[in-house]
C-alpha positions as CSV (number, residue, x, y, z in Angstrom):
1,M,-1.8,-4.6,7.2
2,H,-4.8,-2.5,8.0
3,I,-4.5,0.9,7.0
4,D,-7.4,3.6,7.7
5,L,-7.6,6.2,4.9
6,P,-11.2,7.4,4.0
7,E,-12.5,7.0,0.7
8,K,-11.2,9.3,-1.9
9,R,-10.0,9.9,-5.4
10,Y,-6.1,11.0,-4.4
11,Y,-4.4,11.0,-1.0
12,S,-1.7,13.0,-0.5
13,I,1.9,11.9,0.2
14,G,2.1,12.9,3.7
15,E,-0.9,11.1,4.2
16,V,0.1,8.3,2.5
17,A,3.0,7.9,5.2
18,K,0.9,9.0,7.8
19,A,-1.2,6.2,7.0
20,F,2.0,3.5,6.5
21,K,4.0,5.2,9.6
22,V,6.3,5.6,7.4
23,N,8.5,8.7,6.2
24,A,7.3,10.4,2.9
25,S,10.7,9.8,1.9
26,L,10.8,5.9,2.0
27,I,7.2,6.5,-0.2
28,R,9.1,8.8,-2.9
29,F,12.1,6.2,-2.6
30,W,9.8,3.2,-3.4
31,E,8.2,4.9,-6.1
32,K,11.6,5.7,-8.0
33,E,12.0,1.8,-7.3
34,F,9.2,0.0,-8.0
35,D,7.6,0.7,-11.8
36,V,3.6,-0.1,-10.4
37,I,3.8,3.3,-8.0
38,K,3.1,5.9,-10.6
39,P,1.3,9.2,-8.6
40,K,-0.1,12.0,-10.6
41,K,1.5,15.7,-10.0
42,N,0.0,18.5,-10.0
43,A,1.4,21.8,-11.1
44,K,3.3,22.2,-8.2
45,G,4.6,18.9,-7.7
46,N,2.7,17.3,-5.3
47,R,1.9,13.9,-5.6
48,K,-1.1,12.5,-5.3
49,F,-1.5,9.2,-5.0
50,T,-5.2,6.8,-6.7
51,P,-6.6,4.0,-4.7
52,E,-4.4,1.9,-7.3
53,D,-1.1,3.2,-6.4
54,I,-2.3,2.9,-2.7
55,N,-3.4,-1.0,-3.3
56,N,0.6,-1.6,-5.0
57,L,2.2,0.3,-2.0
58,K,0.6,-2.0,0.5
59,F,1.6,-4.8,-1.7
60,I,5.1,-3.4,-1.9
61,Y,4.7,-3.0,2.0
62,H,3.9,-6.5,3.2
63,L,6.8,-8.0,0.8
64,V,9.6,-5.8,2.1
65,K,8.6,-4.9,5.5
66,E,6.2,-7.6,6.6
67,R,8.0,-11.2,4.3
68,G,11.5,-9.7,4.6
69,F,12.0,-9.2,1.0
70,T,15.2,-7.4,-0.3
71,L,14.1,-4.6,-3.1
72,E,15.3,-6.5,-5.2
73,G,13.7,-9.5,-4.4
74,A,10.3,-7.3,-4.4
75,K,10.5,-6.4,-7.9
76,T,11.2,-9.7,-9.3
77,H,8.4,-11.2,-6.9
78,L,6.6,-8.4,-8.8
79,K,7.6,-9.1,-11.9
80,E,6.9,-12.9,-12.0
81,E,3.9,-13.6,-9.6
82,K,2.0,-10.1,-10.0
83,K,-1.5,-11.7,-10.5
84,Q,-1.4,-14.4,-8.5
85,A,0.2,-12.5,-5.6
86,L,-1.7,-9.9,-6.2
87,E,-4.9,-11.6,-6.0
88,T,-3.5,-13.4,-2.7
89,F,-2.5,-10.2,-1.2
90,E,-6.1,-8.8,-2.0
91,I,-7.8,-11.8,-0.2
92,I,-5.6,-11.8,3.3
93,A,-6.1,-7.5,3.2
94,K,-10.4,-8.5,2.4
95,L,-10.0,-11.0,5.6
96,E,-7.9,-8.6,7.7
97,D,-10.7,-5.7,7.3
98,I,-13.6,-8.0,8.8
99,K,-11.3,-9.6,11.1
100,A,-11.0,-5.8,12.4
101,Q,-14.7,-4.8,11.7
102,L,-15.8,-8.2,13.6
103,I,-13.3,-7.0,16.7
104,K,-15.0,-3.8,16.6
105,I,-18.5,-5.6,16.8
106,K,-17.6,-7.6,19.5
107,T,-16.3,-4.7,21.5
108,Q,-19.4,-2.6,20.7
109,L,-21.3,-5.2,22.6
């Protein structure tokens, strides 16, 4: 999944939900369910997601929405094989970004 977010230090929950094409309530739910998502909160309680949180959300989205894992299965997968699975996912994400850029260049020619 390719997500178009500008390079920033922090993202609001609205920006994250829009990028993933899901409701903000799903992002809040995943925050409660998965320990790896730890957005910072300001004095008002607004969530501010870091790029690391976005990468973790991408991985969770991949497991749950694209590969069809249950929430419990995704949690187990994250705990047992996090390092290896995350590295593989990052490589796939980079390749998908390269593919998107090449397609964009092709359409410009």
